[in-house]
C-alpha positions in Angstrom: 45.5 166.8 82.8 47.8 168.9 83.8 51.1 167.6 85.8 50.8 169.8 88.7 47.0 168.1 89.3 48.9 164.4 88.8 51.9 164.9 90.7 49.2 166.5 93.7 47.2 162.8 93.4 50.6 160.3 93.6 51.4 162.5 97.1 47.5 162.6 98.7 47.1 158.7 97.2 50.9 157.4 98.2 50.1 153.9 97.4 51.3 153.6 93.5 51.1 149.8 92.3 53.7 148.6 90.1 52.1 146.3 87.9 54.6 143.9 86.4 53.2 140.6 84.6 54.3 138.2 82.0 50.8 139.0 80.5 49.0 141.8 79.4 45.6 140.1 80.5 47.4 139.7 84.4 48.2 143.4 84.3 44.6 144.1 83.3 42.8 141.8 85.9 44.9 143.2 88.8 44.5 146.4 88.0 40.9 145.7 87.8 40.9 143.9 91.1 42.8 146.2 93.1 40.6 149.4 91.6 37.8 148.1 92.7 39.7 148.2 96.1 39.7 151.7 96.2 43.5 152.3 94.7 43.8 154.5 92.2 47.6 155.2 91.2 49.3 152.5 88.9 52.4 152.1 87.1 52.3 149.8 84.4 55.7 148.6 83.3 56.8 148.7 80.0 58.1 144.9 80.9 54.0 144.1 80.5 53.5 142.9 77.0 51.8 145.6 74.7 51.9 148.1 77.6 51.0 151.3 75.8 48.3 149.4 74.4 46.8 148.4 78.0 47.6 151.8 79.1 45.4 153.3 76.1 42.8 150.8 76.9 42.6 150.9 80.6 42.6 155.0 80.2 39.7 155.4 77.8 37.8 152.6 80.4 38.3 154.3 83.6 38.8 157.9 84.1 39.0 157.5 88.0 42.3 155.8 88.1 46.0 157.4 86.9 48.1 155.6 85.1 51.5 156.0 84.3 54.0 154.1 82.7 57.1 152.4 84.4 60.2 150.4 83.3 60.5 153.5 80.8 64.1 153.3 79.8 64.5 156.2 77.1 62.8 159.1 75.7 60.7 157.1 73.0 59.6 155.1 75.1 58.2 158.0 77.1 57.0 159.5 73.9 54.9 156.3 73.0 53.6 156.1 76.5 52.8 159.5 76.9 50.5 159.5 73.9 49.1 155.9 74.9 47.7 158.3 78.0 50.5 157.7 80.4 50.2 160.7 83.1 53.7 159.8 84.4 56.8 158.4 84.1 58.7 156.0 86.0 62.7 155.0 85.2 64.5 152.6 86.6 67.3 154.6 86.3 68.1 158.7 85.4 68.4 159.3 81.5 68.6 162.8 80.4 66.9 162.5 77.4 63.6 161.1 78.9 63.7 164.1 81.8 63.7 166.2 79.4 61.3 165.4 77.0 58.8 164.6 80.1 59.9 168.4 80.9 59.3 170.1 77.8 55.9 168.3 77.1 54.7 168.7 80.6 54.5 165.6 81.8 55.6 164.2 85.4 58.7 162.3 85.7 60.3 160.3 87.9 63.6 158.5 87.0 65.2 156.0 89.4 68.2 156.8 91.4 70.2 155.2 94.2 73.1 157.2 94.8 73.3 160.6 96.6 74.9 161.5 93.6 72.3 160.3 91.3 69.8 161.9 93.3 71.0 165.5 92.6 71.6 164.7 89.3 68.4 163.9 88.7 66.7 166.6 90.5 69.3 169.6 88.7 68.0 167.6 85.3 64.3 168.6 86.5 63.0 165.4 88.1 59.9 166.4 89.2 60.4 163.4 92.0 63.3 160.9 92.6 62.2 156.9 92.5 65.0 155.6 95.0 65.3 152.3 93.6 66.3 149.7 94.6 65.6 150.9 98.3 65.7 147.9 100.3 69.5 146.8 99.2 70.4 150.0 100.4 69.0 149.2 103.8 65.5 150.7 103.2 63.8 152.9 105.2 67.3 153.7 106.9 68.7 154.1 104.1 65.6 157.0 103.2 66.0 159.0 105.8 69.7 159.5 105.0 69.4 160.7 101.9 66.3 163.3 102.9 68.8 164.7 105.3 70.9 165.4 103.0 68.3 166.3 100.2 65.5 167.7 102.2 63.9 169.6 99.4 64.0 166.8 96.7 61.1 164.5 96.8 61.5 160.4 96.9 59.3 157.4 96.3 61.1 154.5 97.5 60.9 151.0 95.6 62.1 148.1 96.9 60.8 146.5 100.6 58.2 148.4 100.7 55.4 146.2 102.2 53.1 146.0 105.3 55.4 145.6 108.0 57.7 148.3 106.3 55.5 150.7 104.5 55.0 153.2 107.9 58.7 153.2 108.1 59.2 154.7 104.5 56.7 157.4 105.4 58.3 158.4 108.4 61.7 158.2 106.8 60.1 161.6 104.3 58.7 159.5 101.2 55.5 161.2 99.4 54.3 157.7 98.0 55.7 154.5 97.5 56.2 151.9 94.8 54.4 148.2 96.0 55.4 145.3 93.6 54.4 141.8 94.1 53.6 142.3 97.9 50.3 144.2 96.4 50.5 143.0 93.0 49.8 139.1 93.8 49.1 138.1 90.0 49.1 134.4 91.6 46.0 135.0 93.4 44.2 137.2 90.5 44.6 134.2 88.6 43.9 131.7 90.8 40.1 133.7 91.5 41.3 134.7 95.2 40.0 138.2 94.7 39.5 138.5 98.4 43.1 137.8 99.6 43.7 140.7 97.3 41.1 142.6 98.5 41.9 142.2 102.1 45.7 143.1 101.5 44.9 146.4 99.6 42.5 147.1 102.7 45.6 146.6 104.9 47.7 149.1 102.9 44.4 151.7 102.3 44.2 151.8 105.8 47.9 152.2 106.4 48.4 155.1 104.2 44.8 156.8 105.1 46.0 156.6 108.6 49.2 159.2 107.8 
């Protein structure tokens, strides 16, 4: 899949669950449950045990979902994840070597930024989109709106503080997509077999996103 297509899917779907769990099986079950609800894009963080192997497994099993790797800290990790089948790379901070590797290998990359200097530095280095993280600590959607006033040409994906109550505000502020963590990826409910509550939450998120 070409990078342009990957980015187009992310912008179309808008919702990127951040799968960060203590076990590989919890991550697997979370993605399975959310995929059944119609969510198509996932960021599997490198803090999940055996994350690259899980990405490879799920890439083979389900061609209907778009899988990326998150919490990627360097180019070596990015290379391992891409080899496993990750279609996009997300980092919690800006690392020039990671961005360079992704650019050279036509892989969508979204480095983490928080200050205006970091946003501009990442963009100039070749980031396809910047992850604004942790956005909630800086004021959430209001802060994103300020960044977009400064850099209307830079595409941004806020992560941190995104919930059913705030997601519409983030898009109104200029987000092209949002990363959503535990509020959507409720591993406790999934582990308890409470798929109904997970489905209800996913449906609520999708309803808002599709209304946009």
